[in-house]
Kinemage of the C-alpha trace (Angstrom):
@kinemage 1
@onewidth
@group {chain A} dominant
@subgroup {mainchain}
@vectorlist {calphas} color= white
{ca met a 1} P 16.346 -0.359 13.930
{ca thr a 2} L 15.686 -2.259 10.711
{ca glu a 3} L 13.681 -5.259 9.698
{ca lys a 4} L 16.538 -6.529 7.549
{ca asn a 5} L 20.206 -5.718 7.415
{ca thr a 6} L 20.044 -3.165 4.593
{ca pro a 7} L 21.998 0.052 4.056
{ca phe a 8} L 18.801 2.043 4.569
{ca pro a 9} L 16.139 0.829 6.999
{ca thr a 10} L 12.861 -0.531 5.643
{ca ala a 11} L 11.110 -0.187 8.993
{ca leu a 12} L 11.559 1.393 12.376
{ca asp a 13} L 11.245 -0.825 15.420
{ca ala a 14} L 8.326 -0.317 17.768
{ca pro a 15} L 8.935 2.033 20.668
{ca asp a 16} L 9.961 0.148 23.806
{ca thr a 17} L 7.022 1.404 25.891
{ca asp a 18} L 3.861 -0.067 27.390
{ca val a 19} L 1.841 2.997 26.379
{ca thr a 20} L 2.914 4.714 23.173
{ca pro a 21} L 1.493 8.085 22.157
{ca leu a 22} L 0.988 8.277 18.402
{ca thr a 23} L 2.347 11.733 17.697
{ca leu a 24} L 2.820 14.152 14.861
{ca asp a 25} L 6.558 14.019 15.593
{ca met a 26} L 6.522 10.228 15.089
{ca val a 27} L 4.782 10.371 11.721
{ca gly a 28} L 6.657 13.514 10.653
{ca asn a 29} L 9.937 11.670 11.126
{ca leu a 30} L 8.510 8.679 9.267
{ca leu a 31} L 7.456 10.839 6.303
{ca lys a 32} L 10.924 12.433 6.241
{ca leu a 33} L 12.573 9.005 6.187
{ca ser a 34} L 10.236 7.809 3.417
{ca asn a 35} L 11.466 10.687 1.248
{ca glu a 36} L 15.080 9.687 1.908
{ca ser a 37} L 14.494 5.969 1.409
{ca pro a 38} L 15.442 4.422 -1.944
{ca arg a 39} L 12.111 2.516 -1.704
{ca lys a 40} L 10.220 5.800 -1.173
{ca arg a 41} L 8.358 4.340 1.793
{ca met a 42} L 8.965 3.570 5.440
{ca leu a 43} L 7.185 1.594 8.176
{ca gln a 44} L 6.856 2.503 11.839
{ca lys a 45} L 6.047 -0.735 13.623
{ca leu a 46} L 3.912 -0.623 16.755
{ca his a 47} L 3.932 -4.388 17.381
{ca lys a 48} L 6.909 -5.436 19.482
{ca ser a 49} L 7.953 -8.602 17.643
{ca his a 50} L 7.550 -10.535 14.395
{ca ser a 51} L 5.707 -13.226 16.366
{ca ala a 52} L 2.953 -10.863 17.568
{ca gly a 53} L -0.550 -12.080 16.733
{ca val a 54} L -1.601 -8.686 15.345
{ca his a 55} L 0.708 -6.356 13.456
{ca arg a 56} L -0.005 -2.624 13.595
{ca met a 57} L 2.029 -0.019 11.772
{ca phe a 58} L 2.153 3.344 10.095
{ca asn a 59} L 3.338 3.262 6.503
{ca ala a 60} L 4.627 6.488 4.923
{ca leu a 61} L 4.475 6.415 1.130
{ca gln a 62} L 5.790 8.684 -1.575
{ca ser a 63} L 4.296 8.805 -5.078
{ca glu a 64} L 7.233 6.956 -6.650
{ca thr a 65} L 7.008 3.858 -4.457
{ca tyr a 66} L 6.181 0.508 -6.023
{ca ile a 67} L 4.312 -2.033 -3.939
{ca thr a 68} L 4.441 -5.413 -5.633
{ca pro a 69} L 0.962 -6.834 -6.283
{ca his a 70} L 0.354 -9.545 -3.719
{ca arg a 71} L -2.108 -11.351 -1.513
{ca his a 72} L -1.819 -12.878 1.956
{ca leu a 73} L -3.070 -16.430 1.414
{ca his a 74} L -0.292 -18.681 2.770
{ca pro a 75} L -0.889 -18.241 5.682
{ca thr a 76} L -4.167 -16.374 5.443
{ca lys a 77} L -4.030 -12.798 6.674
{ca asp a 78} L -6.674 -10.103 6.470
{ca glu a 79} L -5.323 -6.600 5.831
{ca thr a 80} L -6.932 -3.317 6.878
{ca ile a 81} L -5.685 0.089 5.714
{ca leu a 82} L -6.844 3.518 6.931
{ca val a 83} L -5.588 6.584 5.052
{ca ile a 84} L -4.483 9.270 7.508
{ca ser a 85} L -3.208 11.829 4.964
{ca gly a 86} L -2.621 12.044 1.249
{ca ser a 87} L -4.333 9.874 -1.330
{ca leu a 88} L -4.089 6.177 -2.109
{ca leu a 89} L -5.441 4.111 -4.972
{ca phe a 90} L -6.323 0.521 -4.074
{ca ile a 91} L -6.116 -1.826 -7.067
{ca arg a 92} L -7.611 -5.309 -7.178
{ca phe a 93} L -6.354 -7.811 -9.761
{ca thr a 94} L -7.763 -10.978 -11.259
{ca asp a 95} L -5.732 -14.135 -10.706
{ca glu a 96} L -4.342 -13.588 -14.229
{ca gly a 97} L -3.069 -10.078 -13.448
{ca glu a 98} L -5.728 -7.943 -15.106
{ca ile a 99} L -6.953 -4.879 -13.206
{ca glu a 100} L -10.363 -5.872 -11.876
{ca ser a 101} L -11.238 -2.697 -9.971
{ca gln a 102} L -9.827 0.298 -8.168
{ca ile a 103} L -10.985 2.412 -5.252
{ca leu a 104} L -9.729 5.880 -4.402
{ca leu a 105} L -8.991 6.177 -0.668
{ca gln a 106} L -8.667 9.588 0.979
{ca pro a 107} L -9.223 10.865 4.504
{ca gly a 108} L -12.445 12.795 5.010
{ca thr a 109} L -14.167 11.150 2.036
{ca leu a 110} L -16.645 8.321 1.605
{ca asn a 111} L -13.794 5.816 1.121
{ca phe a 112} L -11.091 6.490 3.713
{ca gly a 113} L -9.844 2.929 4.116
{ca ile a 114} L -10.228 -0.656 2.997
{ca asp a 115} L -10.357 -4.168 4.419
{ca val a 116} L -8.924 -6.851 2.120
{ca ala a 117} L -9.580 -10.601 2.293
{ca pro a 118} L -6.528 -12.910 2.132
{ca his a 119} L -7.284 -14.340 -1.356
{ca val a 120} L -7.411 -10.948 -3.149
{ca tyr a 121} L -4.430 -9.913 -5.286
{ca his a 122} L -3.926 -6.193 -4.736
{ca thr a 123} L -1.573 -3.248 -4.586
{ca tyr a 124} L -1.649 0.399 -3.622
{ca ile a 125} L -0.473 3.480 -5.500
{ca ala a 126} L 0.262 6.651 -3.533
{ca leu a 127} L -1.238 9.484 -5.568
{ca lys a 128} L 0.096 12.322 -3.410
{ca pro a 129} L 3.455 12.902 -1.748
{ca asp a 130} L 3.569 12.171 1.976
{ca thr a 131} L 0.673 9.719 1.977
{ca leu a 132} L 0.352 8.189 5.418
{ca ile a 133} L -1.602 5.026 6.170
{ca phe a 134} L -2.274 2.954 9.265
{ca glu a 135} L -2.143 -0.776 8.562
{ca val a 136} L -3.306 -3.753 10.595
{ca lys a 137} L -2.891 -7.401 9.657
{ca asn a 138} L -2.534 -10.767 11.331
{ca gly a 139} L 0.860 -11.940 12.526
{ca pro a 140} L 3.244 -13.539 12.772
{ca tyr a 141} L 5.569 -12.100 10.144
{ca glu a 142} L 7.775 -14.463 8.148
{ca his a 143} L 9.672 -12.730 5.333
{ca asp a 144} L 9.417 -15.672 2.910
{ca thr a 145} L 5.671 -16.296 3.388
{ca asp a 146} L 4.224 -12.882 4.271
{ca lys a 147} L 3.123 -12.154 0.714
{ca asp a 148} L 2.057 -14.402 -2.136
{ca ile a 149} L 3.506 -12.689 -5.206
{ca pro a 150} L 2.123 -13.894 -8.543
{ca asp a 151} L 4.387 -14.721 -11.482
{ca trp a 152} L 2.895 -11.861 -13.522
{ca ala a 153} L 4.008 -9.168 -11.016
{ca pro a 154} L 7.564 -7.814 -11.139
{ca arg a 155} L 9.343 -7.914 -7.800
{ca glu a 156} L 10.206 -4.685 -6.048
{ca gly a 157} L 13.716 -3.532 -6.910
{ca thr a 158} L 13.868 -5.272 -10.293
{ca glu a 159} L 14.368 -3.526 -13.648
{ca glu a 160} L 10.803 -4.449 -14.614
{ca ala a 161} L 9.172 -2.784 -11.585
{ca ala a 162} L 9.226 0.877 -12.696
{ca pro a 163} L 7.954 0.199 -16.262
{ca tyr a 164} L 5.225 -2.059 -14.810
{ca leu a 165} L 4.099 0.697 -12.414
{ca ile a 166} L 4.042 3.241 -15.255
{ca gln a 167} L 2.056 0.875 -17.491
{ca met a 168} L -0.401 0.179 -14.670
{ca ile a 169} L -0.953 3.933 -14.202
{ca lys a 170} L -1.450 4.360 -17.984
{ca thr a 171} L -3.982 1.510 -18.019
{ca leu a 172} L -5.881 3.098 -15.135
{ca ala a 173} L -5.866 6.467 -16.924
{ca glu a 174} L -7.210 4.833 -20.101
{ca gln a 175} L -9.977 3.139 -18.105
{ca ala a 176} L -10.841 6.482 -16.507
{ca asn a 177} L -10.990 8.177 -19.931
{ca val a 178} L -13.334 5.473 -21.237
{ca ala a 179} L -15.567 5.904 -18.179
{ca val a 180} L -15.647 9.694 -18.632
{ca ala a 181} L -16.507 9.356 -22.330
{ca ala a 182} L -19.308 6.904 -21.501
{ca ala a 183} L -20.667 9.230 -18.816
{ca glu a 184} L -20.594 12.191 -21.216
{ca lys a 185} L -22.348 10.156 -23.897
{ca ser a 186} L -24.994 9.063 -21.410
{ca ser a 187} L -25.420 12.673 -20.255
{ca asp a 188} L -25.849 13.881 -23.862
{ca lys a 189} L -28.598 11.287 -24.454
{ca ala a 190} L -30.419 12.410 -21.300
{ca glu a 191} L -30.601 16.013 -22.555
């Protein structure tokens, strides 16, 4: 049932079927498990093995989850995310760990997903409870090489992870406030 031998699963194995309906029951169970998970997220794999050439999965995310900033460069893997429900903030970093840009991803809006090149350091922040995404990336999966994690990013599960996530959210809020102030100033000049 799990990707690793942990007390709580990190992922659910793919159904053992040749044709698998993607149902509300499947994702409802996944969202329930993500709430119960200490990581506050849960994967439902659709690919049958780690060696599969393409990995497809649902990922249920709660607002408190921390996804370590990473890229998929060694070996190179493109990553595509589609937001099915909830709200997700994609964050791109410079190689030095500064926030370079962010894109709000929500279903039914202009930006409902993202495709990320292998060399881009990035993370995602779930902005709403029960955010559900569909993810596709190249296989195979090797735990030790799946993600390139930079030295400046705290690892998931460490003491530094939660304060880093909070600081990242504060930095994003400050950037948003600066952008709003600039827009208001520009609007005042136009009048």
